[in-house]
N, C-alpha and C positions, 0 to 999 in steps of 0.2 A: 369227724367227723368233715366230707370237702365241703368245701365254698358251690362251685358250682356242679349241676350236675349235667346242663346239658353243652358240648363241645360245636364249634361250628368244626363238622368231619363228611366226609365220603358216606351219603345212603345216612343221610339225617332228612327226615320228615320238615318243610317247614310252610308255613302259611306266611302270604307275602300280604302284605300288610298297605303297599303304595304301590298303583302306577297302574297300567290296563287287566296286567293279572290278580290284580286285588280283593282277596276275600280267597284263591283258590291255591287247595295247595302241589307241594312241588319236592324236589330232592333234591340234597346240595351235591349234587357230581364231582365237583373238583374244586381244591382251591386255590384262587388267579394270585392273590396276597392278602397284607392285611385286612384291605377294609371290601375283597369281591371275591365274589364264586362263581360257578357255574352252576348253573341248578335245570334240570330237566322235573317236568311232570311225572312220567311220560304221557305224551302231546296224547293218547286215543284213549291214558287213566283221567286225565284231570286238566286237561285242555292248555296245559303249559309247554310250551316250545325250551326247545336248546339254548337259554343265553347266560350271557355275564347278566350279574345283578349285583348291586353293594349292601351287605351284610346287613346294614341297617334296615331296608325294608325286608325284614323276614324276622318273623318269630316263630322261634325255634321248639319244637316239640317235642317226648318223651323217647318219640317212637322215635325207631336205626334200624336200619337193616344193612344187614353186610355185606358192602359190597366194593371192589377196588377202588381208586380211583378214575376216575377220565374213561367210564363202565359206559358201552356199550346201551343202547335207551332196551333192545333184546331182554340183555343182562338185567337193566333193572324192572323192567315190564317182570322176567319171568322173580326175582327175588322179590318183590312188589306179593306176588301170586303166591310166596311159595308162606311166607310168613303172616299173609292174610293183614299187614298191615294196615291200608284204603279200612278194613273193614275196621280192624282196635278204633283209628282212629275218629272215627262216624259212628263208632261208641260209646266215645271215651267224654265227660260231662262240657267241655271246652267245643268241642265241634255240633254238642247238644245245642246249648244255648247260641252261639254262630246261625242255629240251622232256624231255631225258634225265632230271636230277630229280623232273622230276613223277610220268615213267614211273616211276623210286624208288619214288616214294611209293606208289603206284600196283600194288605187287606185293602177292603170297602171301606167307606161309610158305612154302608149295611152293616159290615162281619164285624166293625169294631162297637155297632150299638149292643150288636147280639150277642154279643163279649161281656158288654159293661153289665148287660140284664142279669145271662145265668153268673156274676158274677154279686152283683147282688141278691140272687138266692139263696147261692150257695152260703152269703153269708150271714144272710138271716135265718137260713136252718143250721147254723153253725151258733148264731147265738139261741135261735131257741133251747138249741141241745143240749150247750152250756145253761140256761133259766132253771129246765127242767132237773137240772142234776144240782143243785144248790138249798 
């Protein structure tokens, strides 16, 4: 069994973890050296322009599209659309966890209060059902 399954390679979908584009998805387009890669969103899809970035600031995902090194933005868009890679990413557990985290961060005080009340009601209902089964 191989030790690693996610490699830094052209076409690998990655999550940017640091910098102005943190939290956005990008695709590795080319490898510059051991520590740096060229990434592209494409900008119309994810909002990330083509630029060089250290591998340290990326989290590699399981998703990969088949493109050549240094491919154009048009080719990249076509490959992403063909495989529906962005749709697959949004359905993954990792993406759902990130979106729920963002939703929780953007909650108002009243929304947090309503959530607390709903949790209390749910736990009371669960306790009631468990008590009646005994």
